[in-house]
N, C-alpha and C positions, 0 to 999 in steps of 0.2 A: 314424331313431329318433324317435318322437313327442316333441313339446316337453315335455310333463309328465314323461314317463319320463326324459328327458335331465336335467331339473331335479332330479328325485329322485336320479338317479345322482350329480350334483354335490354334492347335500346330504349324501348318505350318505358320499361320499368325504371331505368336509370334516369330518364327525363322526369318521371313522376317523383322520384326521390329527391332530385335536385330542386324541383318546384316546391315540394313540401318544405325542404330545408330553407329555401328563400323566404317562404311565408313565415316560418318559425323565427328566422332572424329579424324580419321586419316587425313581427309582433313583439319580440323582445326589446327592440329599439324603441317602439312606441310606448311599451310599458315602462322602460327606463325614463323616457321623457315625461310621461304622465306622472311618474312617482315624484318628480320634482314639482310639477304643477299642483299636486295634491297636498304639498307641504307649504305652510305659510311661514314666511320669515318676517318677524317683527323687528324692524330696525329702529334703534333708539339713538338719536343724535343727542349727546349729552348737553345739559344746560340749555340756554336759550332765553330770550327776552331780557328781563332785568338781571338774570343770573348769567353773568359773563363767563364764569368758570375761572379756574386758576387761583392765583394768589394776588393780593393787593400790589399794584404797581407793575403787574405783568403786561408786557407790550402787546403780545399777540393774544387776541381774544379766543379762548378755547371754543366758545359756542359757535364761532364762524367756521372754523376748520372741521369741527365734528359734523356740522350740517353738510358741508361740502363732501366729505368722505362718505357720509350716509347716503346722500343723493346719488353719488357715483356707484356705491354698492347696490343701491336699488336697481339701477339700470343693468348692472352686471348679472344680478340674480334673476331679474325679470327675463333677460335674454336667455338664461339657462332653463327657463320654464317654471320658475317658482312664483308663487303668489306672494307679493310683497306688501306689507303694511308699515307705514311710518308713524311713529309716535308724534313726531312733528316734522313738517316739511317746509317750515319758514321760521323766522326769528321770533318765536313765541315761547313763553314759559309754560311748561307742562309739569304739574306736580308729580312726584315719584309714584304716589298711589295710582294716579291715572295711567301712567306708563305701564305699571304692573297689571292694572285691570285690562288694558288693551291686549297685552300678551296672553293673559289667562282666558280671554274671551274666545280664543281659537284653540280647539282641542289638539289638533295636529299642527303644532307650530314650534318655532324656536325663536329665542329672544337674543338679539345681538346689540349690545350697547357700545357706542363709539365714544371714546374719551381720549384726551391727551393729558399727560402728567405735568406736574410743576413741583418745584422745590426751591427753598431759599438758597441752596448751594447750586451755582450755575453749572458746576461740573457733573451734576447728577444727570444720568441719561439711560436710555434703553427701553425695551419693549416688555410689557407685562400683560398677562391675560388672567383674568379672575373668573372663578366659578364658585358655587356653593354646594349644590346637590351632587350626589354621585353620578346621576344620570347625565349631568352636564359636562363631566370630565372629558368624554370623547370629543365633544364639540370644541371645548377649550383646547384640547390637545391638537386637534387638526388645524384650528385657526392659528394658534400660536406657532405651530410648526412652520407654516407658510409665511406668516407675517414676520416673525423673528428671523427666519431663514432668508427672507428676501430683503430685509432692511439693513442699511449700513450701520445701524445702532447695535449696542450690546444686548444680550439676551438676559433679561431679569427674571425669566422663568414663569411658569404657571403657578398661580397662588390661589389658595382656598380662603375665602373671606366672606363674612356675612353682610355684604352691602345690601341695602334694602331691596333694590331691584333684582338681586340674585336670590335673596332669602325668601321673598314673598311670591316669586313666580312659581307656578306649578308645572311649567314646561322647561325643557333644557334652556339654560340661560347663561350667557357669558358677558363679561365686560372687558373690552380691549383697550389698553392704554397704549396709544400709538407713538409714544415718544414724549420727551419733555420740552414744553414750549419755553421753559426758563433756561434751557441749554441753547446757546447761540447757534450751534451747528444744527441741532435737531429742529430748532425753530425755523431756520432757513430752509431746511428740507420741507417742512410742513407748509410753508408758504408758496411752494411751487405746485402747479396743477399736475405735473407729471408724477410727482411723488405721491400726491393724494390719490391719483388714479391707480398707482401701483398698490397702495395700501388697500384700496377697495377691491382690486382684483385678487390680491392675496387672501383677503378675508373671504371673498366669494369662493375661492378654491378650497379653503378650509371647510366652508359650509358644505360644499359638494362632496368633500372627502371624509365627512364625519363618520360614515358607516364603515370606512375602511381602516380605521385606527386599530392597530394591533399592539399587543404587549411586548413584542420583540423589538428591541431598540436597533436602529440602523446607524451606521457611521457616516453615511452619505445622504445628502438631501436630494433624493430622486423622487420626483412627483409621480409615483406609480400608485395605483389603487391598492396594492398589496403591502406597501412598505411605509405607511404613515405610523410613526411610533406613538405609543401612549406616553405622554410626557410625565416625568416626575414632577411633584408639586410641593410647594411650601405651604404648610397648613397654618395660616395666621389666625384661625379661629381659636386654636389652643393657646397661642401666645397672648391674644387679647383677653382670653378668659383668665389665664394665670395672672396677668397684670391686674385685672379687675379684682381677683381674689386677694392679691397682695395689698391692693389699695384699701379693700374693706378691712383686712386684718390690721393694717397700720392705723386706720381710722378708729377702730375699736380700742387699740392700745392707747392712742392719744386721748381718747375719751376717758379711759380708766385713769390715766395719769392726771387729768384735770380734776376728776372726782376725788382722787386721793389727797390732793393738797389744795387748800383754799388760798394759799399765798404763793406767789411766784418765787422761784429761787433767786438768789442775789444776782447771779449772772443774767437772768432774764430781766430783772429790774434794771440793771445797767443798760442792757440792750434796748429796753423800752424807753428809758430816759434819753438814750442817744438818738433813737429814731424820732422822738418828739422834739 
């Protein structure tokens, strides 16, 4: 083969390889984008309607800030190519069973419930993320990693607990407590649009990164697809169960004591007369 023809053949081959590589990259990008659009995110704004949320006397209504964060999250996820469904998009009350039914009606979906915490002690504060099923842990880990890492509040960890909306859903489900509205500092944050937008963006980042959670813990909060750590968690289902068992045992003991004596002890008689 003449030298010039040989060089032309090599040049043409290299162009073909480059063209095929470009097509492959474009296809991969489309597939990545389409994978987001094929996943439905059910966003649940906690409380609503007559259910104000929080505790009696609480100044900031939980139902209002949860809805605002949820609506901002909807925009962020929709922009990333996800299909988004809201359990409520206005100030209405939606029963828990209905919220669960909405989530379970989509086979390829995830459920993200937005809440804010409250406590009688005004000093209580921080970010918590709850899950129940094992398949929900990566989603909880990723969301908590970004929300707790990006918030100026303390990290109260990932927790496993049997909340109704987590226990009854058949898809990956998490509940994010975005701070304490009874804490003056955190309540002030929650009332600013910029902070609610940041919360929404951090939750959205966690949703996008759920498939990149690894068991290797990292010491730095670097938002790379390979370094989102699987969070350790506090299993509050066991705590609640053990408390319930103790309560049942103590109830049985008190019942036996009542049956064993038809008359109260003298000390009990004194106490009864004093109370009356």
